[in-house]
C-alpha positions in Angstrom: 14.2 17.7 0.1 12.1 14.6 -0.5 11.6 12.3 -3.5 8.1 11.0 -4.1 7.5 8.0 -6.3 3.9 7.4 -7.2 2.6 4.2 -8.6 -1.0 4.3 -10.0 -3.2 1.4 -10.7 -6.5 1.6 -12.6 -7.8 -1.6 -11.3 -11.1 -1.5 -9.3 -9.6 0.3 -6.3 -9.6 -0.7 -2.6 -12.6 -0.2 -0.2 -11.8 2.1 2.7 -12.3 -0.5 5.4 -9.7 -2.7 3.6 -7.4 0.2 2.9 -7.1 0.9 6.6 -5.6 -2.6 7.1 -3.4 -3.3 4.1 -0.1 -2.6 5.9 -1.0 -4.8 8.9 1.1 -8.0 8.8 -0.8 -11.1 7.7 -3.9 -9.1 6.6 -5.1 -10.4 3.3 -8.3 -10.5 1.2 -7.0 -13.2 -1.0 -7.8 -16.9 -0.3 -4.2 -18.0 -0.7 -2.6 -14.7 0.2 0.0 -14.4 3.0 -0.5 -10.7 3.9 3.3 -10.2 4.0 3.9 -8.1 0.9 2.8 -4.6 1.9 3.7 -4.9 5.5 7.2 -5.9 4.5 7.4 -3.1 2.0 6.4 -0.6 4.7 9.1 -2.0 7.0 11.8 -1.8 4.3 10.8 1.8 3.6 11.0 2.7 7.3 14.5 1.1 7.6 15.6 3.4 4.8 14.1 6.5 6.5 11.2 6.5 4.0 7.5 5.9 4.0 4.8 4.3 1.9 1.1 5.3 1.8 -1.9 4.4 -0.3 -4.9 6.3 -1.5 -7.8 4.6 -3.3 -11.2 5.3 -4.8 -13.4 2.2 -5.4 -13.8 1.6 -9.1 -11.3 4.4 -10.0 -7.9 2.9 -8.9 -5.2 3.1 -6.2 -2.1 5.2 -5.8 0.9 4.1 -3.7 3.3 6.9 -2.8 6.9 6.0 -1.7 8.7 8.9 0.0 12.4 9.0 0.4 
């Protein structure tokens, strides 16, 4: 059995070309961003035999799913 935790955001969403890169270390769209947050989150989930994924629709929001 798996546990899924979904976190929804109603912000403006993430464009597909950016969404494909958000878990890459040091990738950022922010002028002062480090690009560490989501790549570190993915690594932590892997170390605990889990996963993290993201789905997004521009102007409709983003959903992150953590699976344990």
